[in-house]
C-alpha positions in Angstrom: 2.6 -8.1 26.2 0.8 -11.4 26.2 3.4 -13.2 28.4 3.9 -10.5 31.0 2.6 -11.0 34.6 -0.8 -9.9 35.1 -1.6 -6.6 37.2 -4.1 -7.3 40.0 -5.6 -4.5 42.0 -6.5 -5.6 45.6 -9.2 -3.4 47.3 -9.9 -3.7 51.0 -10.0 -1.3 53.8 -8.5 -3.7 56.3 -4.7 -3.5 56.3 -4.1 -7.0 57.6 -6.4 -8.6 55.2 -5.0 -6.6 52.2 -1.5 -7.6 53.4 -2.4 -11.3 53.2 -4.0 -11.0 49.8 -1.2 -9.0 48.4 1.4 -11.4 49.8 -0.5 -14.6 48.3 -0.7 -13.0 44.8 2.8 -11.6 44.7 4.3 -14.9 45.5 2.2 -16.4 42.7 4.0 -14.0 40.2 1.4 -11.3 39.9 2.0 -7.6 39.8 -0.1 -6.0 42.6 -1.6 -2.7 43.2 -3.4 -1.7 46.5 -6.5 0.7 47.2 -8.4 1.1 50.5 -11.8 2.8 49.2 -14.2 2.3 46.3 -13.4 5.8 45.1 -9.7 5.0 44.9 -10.4 1.7 43.2 -12.3 3.4 40.4 -9.5 5.9 40.0 -7.0 3.2 39.8 -8.9 1.2 37.2 -9.2 4.4 35.0 -5.6 5.0 35.0 -3.5 1.9 35.8 -3.1 -1.1 33.4 -5.2 -3.3 35.7 -6.2 -6.8 34.4 -7.9 -8.2 37.5 -9.7 -6.6 40.5 -9.8 -8.6 44.0 -12.6 -6.5 45.7 -13.9 -6.6 49.3 -17.6 -6.5 49.4 -17.7 -4.0 52.4 -15.8 -0.7 51.8 -16.0 2.5 53.9 -17.5 4.7 51.1 -19.6 2.3 49.1 -20.3 -1.3 48.7 -18.1 -3.6 46.7 -21.3 -4.5 44.6 -21.6 -0.8 43.5 -17.9 -0.7 42.7 -18.1 -3.7 40.6 -21.1 -2.5 38.7 -19.2 0.9 37.9 -16.2 -1.0 36.8 -18.2 -3.2 34.5 -19.8 -0.1 32.9 -16.5 1.4 31.8 -14.5 -2.0 31.4 -17.0 -4.6 30.5 -14.5 -7.4 30.2 -12.3 -6.6 33.3 -12.7 -9.6 35.7 -13.7 -9.0 39.4 -13.4 -11.3 42.2 -15.4 -10.5 45.3 -13.9 -11.5 48.7 -15.7 -11.1 52.1 -15.6 -12.3 55.7 -19.2 -11.1 56.4 -21.4 -11.2 53.5 -20.9 -15.0 53.0 -24.5 -16.4 52.7 -26.1 -17.6 49.4 -28.1 -14.3 49.0 -24.9 -12.1 49.2 -22.9 -14.5 46.8 -25.9 -14.4 44.4 -26.1 -10.6 44.4 -22.4 -10.3 43.9 -22.4 -12.5 40.8 -25.6 -11.0 39.6 -24.2 -7.5 39.7 -21.2 -8.4 37.6 -18.6 -10.3 39.6 -16.7 -13.2 38.0 -16.2 -15.2 41.1 -17.1 -14.9 44.9 -14.8 -16.2 47.5 -16.0 -16.3 51.2 -13.4 -16.3 54.0 -11.7 -18.2 55.2 -9.9 -18.1 51.8 -7.2 -20.7 51.1 -4.1 -19.0 49.2 -4.3 -21.8 46.6 -7.9 -21.2 46.0 -7.4 -17.5 45.4 -4.4 -17.9 43.1 -6.4 -20.6 41.1 -9.5 -18.6 40.8 -7.3 -15.5 39.6 -5.8 -17.6 36.9 -9.1 -19.0 35.8 -10.7 -15.6 35.3 -7.7 -14.1 33.7 -7.6 -17.0 31.1 -11.2 -15.9 30.0 -10.2 -12.2 30.1 -7.1 -12.5 27.9 -8.8 -14.7 25.6 -11.6 -12.3 25.2 -9.1 -9.3 25.0 -7.3 -11.2 22.2 -10.5 -11.8 20.4 -11.6 -8.2 20.7 -8.1 -7.0 19.5 -8.0 -9.4 16.6 -11.6 -8.3 15.5 -10.6 -4.6 15.9 -7.3 -5.1 13.8 -9.3 -6.9 11.2 -11.7 -4.1 10.9 -8.9 -1.6 10.5 -7.3 -4.0 7.9 -10.3 -3.9 5.8 -10.4 -0.1 5.9 -6.7 0.1 5.0 -7.0 -2.4 2.2 -9.9 -0.2 0.7 -7.8 3.0 1.2 -4.7 1.5 -0.5 -6.6 0.3 -3.4 -8.2 3.7 -3.9 -4.9 5.6 -3.7 -4.4 7.5 -6.9 -0.7 7.4 -6.9 2.1 5.1 -5.9 3.3 7.6 -3.2 -0.2 8.0 -1.8 -0.6 4.2 -1.7 2.4 4.0 0.6 1.2 6.8 2.9 -2.2 5.1 3.1 -0.6 1.8 3.9 1.7 3.2 6.6 -1.1 5.1 8.2 -3.3 2.1 8.1 -0.5 0.0 9.9 -0.1 2.6 12.5 -4.0 2.5 13.2 -4.1 -1.2 13.2 -1.3 -1.7 15.7 -1.4 1.6 17.4 2.3 2.2 16.9 4.7 3.8 14.5 4.9 1.9 11.2 6.6 2.0 7.8 5.9 0.4 4.4 8.8 0.1 2.0 8.3 -0.8 -1.7 9.9 -0.3 -5.1 8.3 1.9 -7.7 7.8 0.8 -11.4 10.9 3.0 -12.2 13.0 0.8 -9.7 13.3 3.6 -7.1 12.9 2.3 -3.5 10.8 4.4 -1.3 9.2 4.3 2.1 5.7 5.3 3.5 6.2 6.4 7.1 3.6 7.1 9.8 4.9 8.2 13.2 1.8 7.0 15.1 -2.0 6.3 14.9 -3.9 9.5 13.8 -0.7 11.0 12.4 -0.1 12.0 8.7 2.0 9.9 6.5 4.9 10.8 4.5 7.2 9.2 1.8 11.0 9.3 1.9 13.7 7.6 -0.2 15.1 4.4 1.4 17.3 1.4 0.3 17.1 -2.2 1.5 18.9 -5.3 0.7 16.4 -7.8 -0.9 18.9 -10.6 -1.0 17.3 -14.0 0.2 13.9 -12.8 0.4 11.7 -15.7 -1.0 8.6 -15.5 -2.9 5.5 -15.6 -0.7 5.2 -13.8 2.7 7.7 -14.1 5.5 8.2 -12.5 8.9 11.4 -11.8 10.6 12.6 -9.9 13.7 15.1 -6.9 13.0 16.8 -4.4 15.2 15.4 -0.8 15.1 18.7 0.5 13.7 18.2 -1.5 10.5 15.0 0.5 9.9 15.9 4.1 11.0 12.8 5.7 9.5 11.1 6.9 12.6 11.3 6.9 16.4 10.5 3.4 17.3 9.4 2.4 20.9 12.5 1.9 23.3 13.3 -1.5 24.3 11.6 -3.2 21.5 12.6 -4.9 18.2 10.8 -4.8 15.0 8.5 -7.3 13.1 9.2 -7.1 9.4 6.8 -8.9 7.1 8.2 -9.2 3.7 5.6 -10.1 0.9 7.1 -10.9 -2.8 4.4 -11.9 -5.2 6.7 -12.7 -8.0 10.4 -13.8 -8.4 11.0 -10.9 -10.8 9.5 -8.2 -8.3 11.2 -6.6 -5.4 9.5 -7.5 -2.1 7.3 -5.2 -0.2 8.0 -4.6 3.5 5.8 -3.8 6.5 7.6 -2.7 9.5 6.1 -2.4 13.1 7.2 -3.0 16.8 7.4 -6.6 17.6 5.9 -6.2 21.1 2.4 -5.5 19.7 2.2 -8.7 17.8 0.3 -11.9 18.8 1.8 -15.4 17.9 1.8 -16.1 14.4 1.3 -12.4 13.5 -1.7 -13.0 11.3 -3.0 -9.5 10.9 0.6 -8.3 10.0 1.0 -11.1 7.4 -2.5 -10.3 5.8 -1.7 -6.6 5.8 1.6 -7.2 3.9 -0.2 -9.4 1.4 -3.0 -6.9 0.8 -0.7 -3.9 0.3 1.7 -5.9 -2.0 -1.2 -6.8 -4.2 -2.3 -3.1 -4.4 1.3 -2.3 -5.0 1.5 -4.8 -7.8 -1.6 -3.4 -9.4 -0.3 0.2 -9.2 2.9 -1.0 -10.8 1.1 -2.7 -13.6 -1.0 0.4 -14.1 1.9 2.7 -14.2 3.6 0.5 -16.7 0.6 0.3 -19.1 -0.1 4.1 -18.5 3.6 4.7 -19.5 3.3 2.5 -22.7 0.1 4.2 -23.8 1.4 7.7 -23.1 4.6 6.8 -25.2 2.5 5.4 -27.9 0.2 8.5 -27.9 3.1 10.9 -28.1 4.7 8.9 -30.8 1.6 9.4 -33.0 1.6 13.2 -32.6 3.7 15.7 -34.8 7.3 15.5 -33.7 8.0 19.1 -34.6 6.2 22.4 -35.3 6.9 23.8 -38.8 8.8 27.1 -39.2 6.7 29.4 -41.5 7.6 33.0 -42.4 5.2 35.6 -41.1 3.7 33.2 -38.5 4.4 32.2 -34.8 3.2 28.8 -33.8 3.2 27.0 -30.4 1.7 23.8 -29.0 1.1 22.5 -25.5 -0.1 19.0 -25.1 -0.5 17.5 -21.6 -1.6 13.9 -21.3 -4.0 13.0 -18.4 -2.5 12.4 -14.9 -0.9 9.2 -14.1 -4.1 7.8 -12.5 -6.3 8.4 -15.5 -6.3 6.5 -18.8 -4.9 8.2 -21.8 -7.3 9.9 -24.1 -7.8 10.5 -27.8 -6.8 14.1 -28.1 -4.8 15.0 -31.3 -3.5 17.8 -33.3 -1.9 18.3 -36.6 0.3 21.2 -38.0 2.0 20.7 -41.4 2.6 22.7 -44.4 1.0 21.6 -47.8 1.2 23.2 -51.0 1.7 26.7 -49.5 -1.2 26.3 -47.0 -0.8 25.5 -43.4 -3.1 22.6 -42.3 -4.1 22.9 -38.8 -6.4 20.3 -37.1 -7.3 19.5 -33.5 -9.7 16.7 -32.4 -10.7 14.3 -29.6 -11.9 10.8 -29.9 -14.5 9.8 -27.4 -13.4 7.6 -24.4 -10.1 7.2 -22.5 -8.1 4.1 -23.2 -5.3 2.7 -25.3 -8.0 2.0 -27.9 -9.1 5.8 -28.0 -5.3 6.6 -28.8 -5.1 4.2 -31.6 -8.4 5.5 -33.2 -7.0 9.0 -32.8 -3.8 7.9 -34.8 -6.1 6.6 -37.6 -8.1 9.8 -37.8 -5.0 11.9 -38.0 -3.4 9.9 -40.7 -6.7 10.0 -42.6 -6.9 13.8 -42.4 -3.4 14.2 -43.5 -4.1 11.8 -46.4 -7.0 13.7 -47.7 -5.4 17.0 -47.1 -2.6 15.8 -49.3 -5.0 15.0 -52.2 -5.9 18.6 -52.2 -9.4 18.6 -50.5 -10.9 21.4 -48.7 -11.6 21.2 -45.1 -15.3 20.3 -45.4 -14.6 17.6 -47.9 -11.8 16.2 -45.8 -14.2 15.9 -43.0 -16.9 14.3 -45.2 -14.3 11.6 -46.4 -13.0 11.1 -42.9 -16.7 10.5 -41.6 -17.4 8.0 -44.3 -14.2 6.2 -43.6 -14.8 6.1 -40.0 -18.6 5.0 -40.3 -17.4 1.9 -42.4 -14.3 0.9 -40.7 -14.9 2.3 -37.1 -18.8 2.2 -36.8 -19.0 2.5 -33.1 -16.6 5.4 -32.6 -17.4 9.1 -32.3 -15.0 12.1 -32.5 -14.9 15.8 -32.7 -12.5 17.6 -34.9 -11.7 21.1 -36.4 -9.7 21.4 -39.6 -8.3 24.7 -41.0 -6.3 25.6 -44.1 -4.6 28.9 -43.8 -2.7 31.0 -46.3 0.2 32.5 -44.5 0.7 35.5 -46.7 -2.9 36.7 -46.8 -4.2 35.2 -43.5 -7.3 33.7 -45.4 -8.7 30.6 -43.6 -11.1 27.9 -44.6 -12.5 26.0 -41.6 -14.8 23.1 -41.0 -15.7 21.7 -37.7 -17.4 18.4 -36.5 -18.8 19.0 -33.3 -15.6 20.5 -31.8 -15.3 23.5 -29.5 -15.1 26.7 -31.4 -11.7 28.4 -32.2 -10.8 31.6 -30.5 -9.6 34.6 -32.4 -8.0 37.3 -30.2 -7.3 40.8 -31.8 -6.2 43.8 -29.9 -7.7 42.5 -26.7 -11.0 41.6 -28.2 -12.0 38.0 -28.1 -14.3 36.2 -30.6 -15.2 32.5 -30.8 -15.5 31.2 -34.4 -18.6 29.1 -34.4 -19.3 26.5 -37.0 -21.9 23.9 -35.7 -21.7 20.6 -37.4 -22.4 17.0 -36.3 -19.7 14.8 -34.8 -17.6 12.5 -36.8 -19.4 9.0 -36.9 -22.9 10.5 -37.5 -24.4 10.6 -40.9 -25.9 14.1 -41.4 -25.7 17.1 -43.7 -22.8 19.4 -43.0 -22.7 23.1 -43.4 -20.4 24.9 -46.0 -16.8 25.7 -44.9 -16.4 28.9 -42.8 -14.1 31.5 -44.4 -12.4 34.3 -42.4 -9.2 36.1 -42.1 -6.7 36.1 -39.4 -5.5 39.8 -39.1 -1.9 40.8 -38.6 -1.0 40.7 -35.2 -4.1 38.5 -34.2 -3.8 35.3 -32.5 -5.9 32.1 -33.4 -6.2 29.5 -30.6 -7.6 25.8 -31.0 -7.9 23.6 -27.9 -9.6 20.4 -26.7 -12.3 20.1 -23.9 -9.7 19.1 -21.3 -8.7 22.9 -21.1 -12.2 24.2 -20.1 -14.5 21.5 -19.1 -15.0 20.8 -15.3 -17.5 18.5 -13.5 -18.6 21.5 -11.3 -18.9 24.2 -14.0 -21.0 24.5 -17.3 -19.3 24.7 -20.7 -20.3 28.3 -21.0 -18.5 29.1 -17.9 -15.5 27.3 -19.2 -15.5 29.3 -22.5 -16.0 32.5 -20.7 -12.9 31.8 -18.5 -11.0 31.0 -21.5 -12.0 34.2 -23.3 -10.9 36.2 -20.2 -7.5 34.6 -20.2 -7.0 35.0 -23.8 -7.7 38.7 -24.0 -4.0 39.2 -23.2 -1.5 37.5 -25.4 2.1 37.4 -24.3 4.8 38.2 -27.0 6.1 34.6 -26.4 3.3 32.3 -27.8 4.9 29.4 -25.7 4.4 31.5 -22.5 1.0 32.2 -23.6 -0.1 28.7 -23.9 1.7 27.7 -20.6 -0.4 30.3 -18.8 -3.5 28.9 -20.4 -2.8 25.7 -19.1 -1.7 26.9 -15.7 -4.8 29.2 -15.2 -7.5 27.0 -16.8 -6.5 23.4 -16.3 -6.8 21.6 -13.0 -3.5 20.7 -11.2 -4.7 17.0 -11.4 -5.6 16.7 -15.1 -8.1 14.1 -15.6 -8.4 14.6 -19.4 -5.8 15.2 -22.2 -5.3 19.0 -23.0 -4.1 20.0 -26.4 -3.5 23.8 -27.1 -2.6 25.2 -30.6 -1.8 28.9 -31.0 -1.1 30.9 -34.2 -0.2 34.5 -34.5 0.3 36.6 -37.7 3.1 39.1 -37.7 
């Protein structure tokens, strides 16, 4: 600690002289260690918390000049005071200072002179140590700030913050914050280099003002990890807004310097990141809620057909997309549609809603799939001139299984019959592009066959080609469970990544 007595190592092979030096320094309030040889001195410096070396120039195994040089190689800032009763001329003093000593005292030495010289070199040493420690902590603070801002989830953010605090102060650390849902959780790290974890926690926020404050608490108030014995805790509380719960960074108080500047800056940086994550979670929740509200609320029940749908929005750290689907009976025909608006944003979700309603409207007017897409494309080019989308529209007669299909750049539907899989290709330009479109594709879904429509989030990966994704889908769809819901769930489980970066929609239809 900054206010603790300095530890001085006295190195001299003369027992009498060493006794005098130790006595003077001890009476002056220093903690004193002793060594008789240069080898013992180097070992002590490597293992003991030495802050100053008082070193005789003449030692039995090596010269004090050599010992000083070797100390400075491994501990450049550690101050060394040479003392000598023999090497007292100008050449000796110049050599000692040139080879690394911070001061040179020739005997006879006055006690006051020794103590004053020790205090003088220690002032510089401690100031340099504070500056180096501050610079090191600021560098780790910058790394921690980057890590918490890059964290994909709230829990990971708290883990990174706790691990960063442990690395900065070289101690156990905890970071406590409230999620967007109002749950109080703590990121805890038992020490530098250790992995962080997130645990539930409760804290009384009464009386915490807006801004950043630091207080000293007892370890029993924050029983989150094994804190150092005989030390209290420094708790930095950062509250950015009156209507937000504060964030707490908790570390041992003994490692702090006056003013605790790095602890305050860390709390402010993590609080800003937490606020950004809360805001993003709130926006994402609103967008997903809107997106789900614009999709069909129920699956129609149709004699002779089994239907199943799986829709998974992108993960919490990803913006919502524009995937949509439609399942509705119109004049004895089942309208099936699936599509994807380019982009990932709340805007893409609203465009998706407009396209879905347009498809429904033109289908209600009695148009066939190709004409529906033509009219939707014209509407889109006039009202949404800078948007692009893919879509596949089918009209199916439940009794006969006859289907008319038109696609606009969408991935081909899959037809599985008795373990055989076929992709129904119908190449056509995307919506938003003026170009000639092919005639509708007509086919029959045989009894017992399963038709699968899907969006690109199911099969597209950054590290694989689209053909590899289609092949993987074909392999998984060769077997269809009796329960279509279980079938769709398996497709998502086997094909979609655990961390979904794009919306995924899957529609499955089977004729009895």
